[in-house]
Structure formats: C-alpha cells, structure tokens
Backbone bond lengths (Angstrom), bond angles and torsions (degrees), N, CA, C in turn:
res aa  C-N    CA-C-N  psi(-1)  N-CA   C-N-CA  omega(-1)  CA-C   N-CA-C  phi
1 X - - - 1.470 - - 1.519 111.07 -
2 X 1.349 115.51 -39.15 1.462 119.33 -179.42 1.526 110.88 -65.17
3 X 1.339 114.55 -34.95 1.461 119.70 177.86 1.516 110.73 -61.99
4 X 1.322 117.00 -39.62 1.463 121.19 179.71 1.513 111.49 -65.90
5 X 1.287 116.99 -39.18 1.466 120.44 -177.87 1.519 112.16 -68.68
6 X 1.343 117.39 -28.80 1.460 120.03 -172.70 1.520 112.57 -60.14
7 X 1.319 117.71 -30.99 1.456 120.45 -179.25 1.514 111.63 -64.02
8 X 1.336 116.79 -31.43 1.457 118.78 -176.17 1.499 115.32 -104.15
9 X 1.323 118.12 -4.75 1.459 118.45 -173.73 1.521 113.62 -115.58
10 X 1.324 118.17 6.24 1.463 119.78 -176.57 1.520 113.08 -88.96
11 X 1.304 118.07 3.17 1.468 121.66 -179.30 1.521 109.51 -78.44
12 X 1.337 117.08 122.19 1.454 119.67 -179.92 1.515 110.16 -131.90
13 X 1.307 115.11 159.01 1.458 120.71 176.45 1.516 114.07 75.69
14 X 1.332 118.37 16.66 1.464 121.23 -177.81 1.515 111.98 -59.17
15 X 1.312 116.32 -46.67 1.467 119.08 -175.62 1.523 110.92 -69.84
16 X 1.338 117.35 -40.23 1.467 119.40 177.43 1.518 110.59 -63.01
17 X 1.322 116.12 -38.45 1.456 119.40 177.71 1.525 110.50 -66.23
18 X 1.323 115.60 -38.52 1.459 120.09 177.16 1.518 110.81 -57.75
19 X 1.326 116.71 -44.57 1.467 120.39 177.94 1.523 111.01 -62.91
20 X 1.324 116.41 -38.82 1.464 120.00 178.91 1.526 110.48 -64.18
21 X 1.332 116.80 -43.08 1.465 120.76 177.86 1.522 110.12 -61.81
22 X 1.327 116.23 -41.57 1.464 120.51 178.15 1.532 109.91 -59.64
23 X 1.334 116.46 -42.83 1.467 120.56 179.89 1.521 111.70 -66.93
24 X 1.321 116.83 -41.63 1.464 119.90 178.88 1.519 109.92 -62.11
25 X 1.328 116.15 -39.78 1.461 120.35 177.45 1.522 110.15 -59.93
26 X 1.321 115.80 -40.99 1.468 120.44 179.27 1.532 110.14 -63.83
27 X 1.336 116.23 -43.94 1.466 120.48 -175.90 1.528 111.16 -71.31
28 X 1.334 117.04 -44.22 1.461 120.19 -173.78 1.528 113.81 -79.55
29 X 1.316 116.77 -27.05 1.458 119.90 -176.86 1.524 109.35 -124.76
30 X 1.324 117.91 89.91 1.462 120.51 -179.81 1.517 109.87 -54.01
31 X 1.321 115.91 129.12 1.451 118.26 -171.06 1.515 113.79 -123.75
32 X 1.299 118.53 8.41 1.455 119.52 178.25 1.523 108.21 -96.96
33 X 1.306 117.11 116.09 1.461 120.23 -179.48 1.518 109.39 -77.88
34 X 1.326 115.15 165.34 1.468 120.78 -178.77 1.519 111.20 -61.87
35 X 1.316 116.56 -27.98 1.464 119.78 -176.90 1.533 112.51 -76.60
36 X 1.318 118.28 -17.07 1.462 120.06 -176.61 1.530 110.52 -76.78
37 X 1.290 113.70 149.26 1.453 120.80 -177.84 1.533 110.64 -62.82
38 X 1.315 116.65 139.02 1.470 121.78 179.02 1.526 110.47 -59.61
39 X 1.329 116.38 -32.29 1.472 119.23 178.99 1.516 111.09 -62.19
40 X 1.325 117.09 -36.07 1.461 120.15 179.15 1.522 109.73 -61.33
41 X 1.310 116.70 -44.84 1.468 121.26 178.02 1.528 110.36 -58.18
42 X 1.318 116.28 -45.67 1.470 120.35 -179.60 1.524 111.09 -63.98
43 X 1.338 116.46 -43.14 1.467 119.79 179.01 1.532 111.28 -62.26
44 X 1.329 116.46 -43.60 1.463 119.95 -178.70 1.527 111.59 -67.87
45 X 1.319 116.88 -39.58 1.469 120.14 176.25 1.527 110.72 -61.40
46 X 1.319 115.14 -43.16 1.473 119.90 179.97 1.519 110.52 -65.99
47 X 1.339 117.07 -43.66 1.472 120.90 178.10 1.523 110.24 -59.38
48 X 1.328 116.68 -42.73 1.461 121.76 179.18 1.522 111.14 -60.14
49 X 1.331 116.58 -44.65 1.468 120.15 178.61 1.525 111.60 -61.21
50 X 1.331 116.36 -39.75 1.467 119.19 179.18 1.529 112.10 -68.79
51 X 1.336 117.20 -34.27 1.469 119.31 176.27 1.529 109.61 -63.79
52 X 1.323 116.58 -42.18 1.466 120.35 178.84 1.527 111.46 -60.21
53 X 1.330 116.10 -30.36 1.471 121.37 177.73 1.531 111.78 -87.43
54 X 1.339 116.36 0.54 1.471 123.10 -175.13 1.523 112.74 60.19
55 X 1.319 115.35 26.82 1.461 120.71 175.74 1.536 107.09 -96.44
56 X 1.327 114.39 80.84 1.459 120.12 -171.36 1.531 113.39 -69.02
57 X 1.315 116.84 -32.28 1.473 118.95 179.70 1.520 110.80 -62.75
58 X 1.317 117.06 -45.60 1.458 120.13 179.00 1.535 111.04 -68.25
59 X 1.328 116.69 -37.81 1.471 120.16 176.91 1.522 109.67 -59.44
60 X 1.324 116.09 -44.86 1.472 120.53 178.81 1.523 111.23 -59.22
61 X 1.307 115.14 -43.79 1.473 120.08 -178.68 1.536 110.10 -55.39
62 X 1.332 116.33 -46.28 1.464 119.36 -176.25 1.531 112.51 -77.44
63 X 1.323 117.52 -33.18 1.462 118.65 172.69 1.533 110.18 -61.69
64 X 1.327 115.65 -42.11 1.474 119.71 -179.36 1.525 111.62 -67.22
65 X 1.333 117.04 -35.21 1.473 119.94 175.79 1.535 109.97 -62.15
66 X 1.333 116.73 -42.06 1.467 120.46 177.53 1.524 110.30 -64.45
67 X 1.334 115.87 -39.08 1.463 120.80 -178.03 1.531 111.62 -67.82
68 X 1.318 117.05 -29.49 1.477 120.04 175.87 1.522 110.80 -60.86
69 X 1.330 116.25 -34.51 1.465 121.08 -179.54 1.526 110.32 -79.76
70 X 1.334 116.57 -40.75 1.470 122.00 -177.65 1.527 109.84 -129.71
71 X 1.322 117.72 79.75 1.471 119.88 -175.01 1.524 114.90 -64.65
72 X 1.325 117.58 -21.41 1.460 120.04 -178.93 1.525 112.12 -106.17
73 X 1.308 116.25 34.91 1.452 121.59 179.04 1.534 108.18 -96.22
74 X 1.332 116.23 119.42 1.470 121.14 -176.29 1.524 111.73 -61.92
75 X 1.331 117.04 -42.07 1.467 120.38 -175.73 1.526 111.59 -64.27
76 X 1.325 116.01 -38.06 1.469 118.82 179.88 1.525 110.88 -70.15
77 X 1.338 116.53 -41.44 1.468 119.93 176.59 1.522 110.74 -62.96
78 X 1.333 116.52 -42.03 1.460 120.85 177.68 1.529 110.49 -63.47
79 X 1.331 116.72 -41.21 1.460 120.92 178.41 1.519 112.35 -61.01
80 X 1.339 116.59 -44.53 1.468 120.03 178.56 1.531 109.88 -65.50
81 X 1.328 116.30 -45.45 1.460 119.71 -179.35 1.515 112.29 -60.98
82 X 1.324 116.76 -45.15 1.460 120.07 -179.69 1.527 112.06 -69.14
83 X 1.332 116.42 -30.47 1.472 119.19 176.16 1.528 110.41 -68.51
84 X 1.333 116.37 -44.46 1.477 118.92 175.17 1.531 110.23 -59.94
85 X 1.337 117.09 -39.37 1.464 119.96 178.02 1.529 110.24 -61.79
86 X 1.341 116.44 -40.22 1.459 120.83 177.09 1.519 112.70 -62.26
87 X 1.332 115.60 -26.82 1.468 121.51 177.70 1.530 111.39 -89.06
88 X 1.336 116.01 2.35 1.468 123.22 -177.60 1.522 112.27 63.07
89 X 1.318 116.16 28.18 1.466 121.40 174.45 1.530 107.42 -103.58
90 X 1.330 113.63 71.73 1.455 120.73 -169.64 1.525 113.52 -65.67
91 X 1.322 116.93 -36.72 1.469 119.18 -179.00 1.530 110.94 -66.53
92 X 1.311 116.81 -30.23 1.470 119.87 175.63 1.527 110.54 -77.16
93 X 1.317 116.58 -32.66 1.468 120.99 -177.28 1.518 112.26 -69.06
94 X 1.313 117.10 -41.18 1.471 122.33 -169.78 1.526 113.73 -55.68
95 X 1.355 120.28 -48.90 1.476 118.32 -178.16 1.528 113.27 -61.04
96 X 1.327 117.80 -36.81 1.467 120.62 179.14 1.533 110.74 -67.58
97 X 1.328 116.48 -41.29 1.456 120.33 179.58 1.526 110.88 -67.52
98 X 1.326 116.29 -38.88 1.470 120.03 176.93 1.531 110.57 -63.47
99 X 1.330 116.13 -41.11 1.471 119.70 179.07 1.524 110.47 -65.39
100 X 1.325 117.04 -40.13 1.468 120.77 178.79 1.527 110.40 -58.81
101 X 1.325 116.83 -41.43 1.460 121.04 -179.85 1.525 111.18 -68.05
102 X 1.337 116.83 -38.13 1.468 119.49 177.87 1.525 110.62 -62.61
103 X 1.320 115.88 -39.89 1.470 120.45 -179.12 1.530 110.44 -73.78
104 X 1.331 116.20 -43.55 1.467 120.93 -177.45 1.528 109.60 -134.48
105 X 1.328 117.45 93.79 1.469 121.23 -178.19 1.528 114.54 -65.00
106 X 1.331 117.70 -4.51 1.470 119.98 178.49 1.529 112.46 -102.21
107 X 1.333 117.65 11.71 1.467 121.44 -178.51 1.529 109.71 -81.13
108 X 1.335 116.21 91.81 1.465 120.23 -176.98 1.528 112.44 -64.99
109 X 1.349 117.87 -29.30 1.470 119.12 -179.70 1.526 110.84 -68.36
110 X 1.335 116.80 -31.79 1.466 119.59 177.59 1.527 110.58 -70.94
111 X 1.337 117.11 -41.48 1.471 119.82 176.24 1.525 110.71 -62.98
112 X 1.332 116.29 -44.06 1.462 120.83 177.83 1.526 109.90 -61.02
113 X 1.338 116.19 -43.89 1.461 120.71 178.98 1.515 112.27 -59.46
114 X 1.337 116.95 -44.83 1.475 120.12 178.35 1.520 110.96 -63.13
115 X 1.328 116.08 -44.14 1.460 119.04 177.77 1.517 112.08 -59.98
116 X 1.332 116.11 -42.57 1.471 121.00 179.60 1.526 110.88 -64.57
117 X 1.333 116.79 -41.75 1.471 120.39 178.59 1.527 110.68 -60.19
118 X 1.339 116.15 -49.67 1.467 119.07 -178.08 1.528 111.65 -67.35
119 X 1.325 117.23 -32.04 1.459 120.46 176.12 1.527 109.80 -63.73
120 X 1.329 116.95 -45.62 1.463 120.63 179.89 1.525 112.57 -71.63
121 X 1.327 116.51 -23.10 1.470 120.83 175.66 1.529 111.25 -84.66
122 X 1.336 116.75 5.43 1.468 122.96 179.94 1.533 112.61 64.77
123 X 1.329 116.46 22.67 1.466 121.32 175.71 1.536 107.62 -102.44
124 X 1.323 114.04 69.24 1.463 120.92 -169.27 1.519 113.05 -63.47
125 X 1.318 116.63 -40.97 1.465 119.47 -179.49 1.527 110.73 -62.98
126 X 1.315 116.26 -36.05 1.465 120.95 179.40 1.533 111.42 -72.49
127 X 1.319 116.82 -29.86 1.472 121.25 179.96 1.524 111.97 -69.34
128 X 1.324 116.91 -32.66 1.469 121.82 -170.58 1.532 113.86 -56.92
129 X 1.350 120.57 -51.61 1.475 117.96 -177.24 1.524 113.67 -64.11
130 X 1.330 117.63 -32.83 1.465 120.16 179.03 1.527 110.99 -68.70
131 X 1.327 116.37 -41.40 1.462 119.75 178.84 1.529 110.73 -67.90
132 X 1.328 116.93 -38.53 1.468 120.37 176.09 1.525 110.98 -60.04
133 X 1.333 115.38 -42.72 1.470 119.69 -178.98 1.527 110.68 -66.09
134 X 1.334 117.47 -40.72 1.471 121.12 178.05 1.530 110.05 -58.38
135 X 1.335 116.46 -40.67 1.473 121.21 179.84 1.523 110.50 -72.24
136 X 1.317 116.60 -37.81 1.473 120.17 177.85 1.532 110.54 -59.82
137 X 1.333 116.07 -41.85 1.463 120.49 179.69 1.524 110.68 -71.67
138 X 1.337 115.53 -41.41 1.471 119.83 -177.98 1.530 109.54 -131.78
139 X 1.337 117.18 86.33 1.467 121.05 -174.51 1.525 115.07 -60.17
140 X 1.329 118.08 -22.81 1.469 120.32 -178.88 1.530 112.75 -85.47
141 X 1.323 117.64 7.40 1.466 121.32 -178.58 1.536 108.94 -78.39
142 X 1.323 115.35 88.51 1.465 121.84 -175.89 1.526 111.85 -62.90
143 X 1.319 117.39 -38.34 1.464 119.93 -177.88 1.524 111.25 -68.85
144 X 1.326 117.30 -35.25 1.466 119.80 175.19 1.528 109.76 -65.57
145 X 1.330 116.58 -37.85 1.469 120.73 176.99 1.529 110.58 -63.68
146 X 1.325 117.07 -43.81 1.470 120.71 177.80 1.529 110.73 -62.05
147 X 1.332 115.33 -41.95 1.467 119.39 179.47 1.526 110.58 -63.91
148 X 1.326 116.67 -39.76 1.468 120.12 178.50 1.527 110.69 -64.42
149 X 1.325 117.06 -41.61 1.471 120.10 177.69 1.522 110.20 -60.53
150 X 1.315 117.23 -41.58 1.468 121.24 178.82 1.522 110.74 -64.73
151 X 1.329 116.76 -41.46 1.467 120.62 177.61 1.525 109.86 -61.08
152 X 1.338 117.02 -41.87 1.466 120.75 178.01 1.527 110.85 -60.52
153 X 1.343 116.12 -45.66 1.466 119.75 -177.63 1.527 110.79 -65.23
154 X 1.304 116.33 -45.25 1.472 119.12 -178.99 1.523 110.99 -64.61
155 X 1.333 116.46 -39.60 1.459 119.40 178.43 1.532 109.96 -67.33
156 X 1.326 116.74 -36.69 1.467 121.04 177.34 1.522 110.78 -61.31
157 X 1.327 116.77 -41.27 1.474 120.71 178.28 1.526 109.67 -60.08
158 X 1.337 116.55 -43.16 1.471 120.09 178.15 1.527 111.43 -63.93
159 X 1.333 116.76 -39.75 1.469 120.58 177.65 1.528 110.10 -63.22
160 X 1.332 116.25 -41.22 1.464 120.52 178.50 1.518 112.25 -61.25
161 X 1.321 116.10 -38.69 1.473 120.20 179.20 1.520 111.47 -64.02
162 X 1.327 116.77 -30.34 1.472 119.92 -179.91 1.538 111.49 -98.77
163 X 1.345 115.30 21.19 1.466 122.34 174.86 1.531 113.59 64.03
164 X 1.320 117.67 22.12 1.472 120.83 174.68 1.528 107.45 -93.23
165 X 1.321 114.74 67.95 1.461 120.85 -169.38 1.521 113.64 -64.76
166 X 1.321 118.02 -42.18 1.465 119.43 -178.85 1.534 110.45 -66.42
167 X 1.316 115.96 -40.48 1.468 120.31 178.08 1.527 109.84 -62.36
168 X 1.332 115.85 -42.39 1.463 120.76 178.51 1.527 110.36 -60.66
169 X 1.327 117.11 -44.16 1.459 121.18 179.48 1.531 111.73 -63.10
170 X 1.316 115.89 -39.53 1.470 120.10 179.84 1.526 110.91 -62.23
171 X 1.337 116.17 -41.22 1.471 119.50 179.76 1.532 111.34 -69.67
172 X 1.333 116.35 -36.93 1.466 119.61 176.74 1.533 109.21 -63.86
173 X 1.336 117.02 -43.22 1.460 120.77 178.80 1.528 110.91 -61.20
174 X 1.335 116.88 -40.18 1.471 120.49 177.36 1.524 110.92 -62.19
175 X 1.335 116.35 -39.87 1.465 120.51 178.15 1.532 110.77 -65.15
176 X 1.331 116.25 -40.82 1.479 120.49 178.04 1.522 109.80 -58.90
177 X 1.324 116.37 -44.90 1.473 120.82 -179.28 1.527 111.80 -61.42
178 X 1.336 115.88 -39.08 1.473 119.51 178.13 1.527 110.09 -64.70
179 X 1.335 116.37 -47.67 1.464 119.45 -179.40 1.530 111.50 -61.74
180 X 1.327 116.57 -37.62 1.471 119.59 176.26 1.528 110.23 -62.78
181 X 1.311 115.70 -43.82 1.468 120.52 -176.75 1.528 111.74 -63.05
182 X 1.340 117.02 -37.43 1.465 119.26 -178.27 1.535 112.21 -92.56
183 X 1.331 116.33 4.08 1.461 120.36 173.75 1.510 116.03 81.65
184 X 1.346 117.13 24.36 1.461 120.17 178.45 1.530 108.28 -103.63
185 X 1.337 116.23 79.70 1.464 121.14 -177.20 1.532 112.25 -68.59
186 X 1.326 115.99 -29.36 1.469 119.40 178.84 1.531 110.16 -58.39
187 X 1.337 116.62 -51.17 1.467 121.26 179.64 1.532 110.68 -66.17
188 X 1.329 116.07 -39.99 1.466 119.42 179.71 1.528 109.88 -60.26
189 X 1.326 117.66 -43.37 1.465 121.27 179.37 1.525 112.04 -67.36
190 X 1.324 116.24 -37.48 1.464 120.61 175.98 1.530 110.48 -58.02
191 X 1.329 114.94 -44.17 1.462 119.83 -178.49 1.529 111.73 -72.74
192 X 1.330 117.63 -32.31 1.459 119.86 175.36 1.526 110.53 -61.33
193 X 1.324 115.10 -41.42 1.475 120.29 177.64 1.525 109.95 -64.69
194 X 1.318 116.13 -40.71 1.470 121.14 178.72 1.531 110.10 -62.48
195 X 1.340 115.67 -41.51 1.466 121.57 -178.70 1.527 111.27 -61.50
196 X 1.341 116.17 -39.06 1.461 120.40 179.66 1.528 112.96 -64.84
197 X 1.316 115.25 -30.02 1.470 120.10 -178.02 1.521 112.84 -82.42
198 X 1.314 116.85 -12.76 1.464 120.09 -175.15 1.524 111.03 -75.96
199 X 1.323 117.10 139.82 1.485 119.82 179.82 1.540 111.00 -71.36
200 X 1.327 114.50 156.03 1.482 119.91 178.13 1.535 110.51 -74.32
C-alpha cells in the first residue's frame, strides 16, 4: 500500500514554487498602471523583496498596505493569498485567492494557489478543478500539471479505498497522460505498474 501512495505523495515545494511563479509574473509582466498610486508600487516591490527572503510576515504587511489603498485589486489579493499559502495557513489563504479570481478570472496564480491549498488540505477532489483551470489559462505551467497529476493519484487512492475501482483506474490513467505530456516517464512508469496491481 505504501508503494502505491509514493507515486502521488512525493511532490514537494508546491507552495514555494507557486510563490516563485507569482514573483516571476510580477517581474516579467509589469502590472502597475499609470493611474495606480505610487505607494502601491512601492508596497508591492517591498512585499516581493520580502517574499524572496522568505520573510512572509513582512511581505504580508506590505501586501496589506497596498490592499488598503486598492481593496479590489486582484494581484494584491492573490499576493496575500499566496503568501499565506507559503506560510501553510491555507484557511487564511483561500478567501483572498477566491476574491482574486472573482476580480480577475484570468489570474492563473490564484487558481494554482487554490489548487495547492486544497491539495495540502487533503481535499484532492476540490483541488482538481482549480488546477485544471490554472493549466487552461497557462498550458505551459508544468508545476500545475504535476500538482494535477498528484491530485488525480491521491483521489484515485481514495476511490480505491471505497471500492470504486474503475473510477480509480481512470484517474490513474489521467495522471499517466499528464506525466507523459510533461516528459516525466519515471512517474508515468510508476503509475503504470500501480495500475497493473489494481483490482478490476
């Protein structure tokens, strides 16, 4: 049984990677318009620097200062949510990430963040649609694809425990396809072996 779980539980650093992706998005795609207050730019730059130092408390402080000026800004809500996720405070992260998506339905980092939170909360079925949406928005997001494959495997294990064997196999097959697509043959082969051991 432990061998079966290893295929879906070896994913680590998802939330830290999520924060890194959020930062790269900030660096590569300037997102402060001319109309936004200069203080917001300064707060976001400072928050970004603190995230790079893994000083999440200070990052939160500056994200929240920016949010005081622009409470309906998707990027600031996403930044706070992803920072809470980096601190493993998932219940605090979720409302900010949900708000970011309501404001900007194209915010792939917020969808990825929600998926990562639910994955770490062991709510695998709930993680799946958010991770799918993150990939739909940004198909080259390899880490979101890996996270989705892990969610599929973990959900398959739960289906197997409740004797939903065909459903479990379908989710394992979906995970295999994802690993093949992103070029991780090692994981794909691990899951193929797992699939062979599963009862009909």
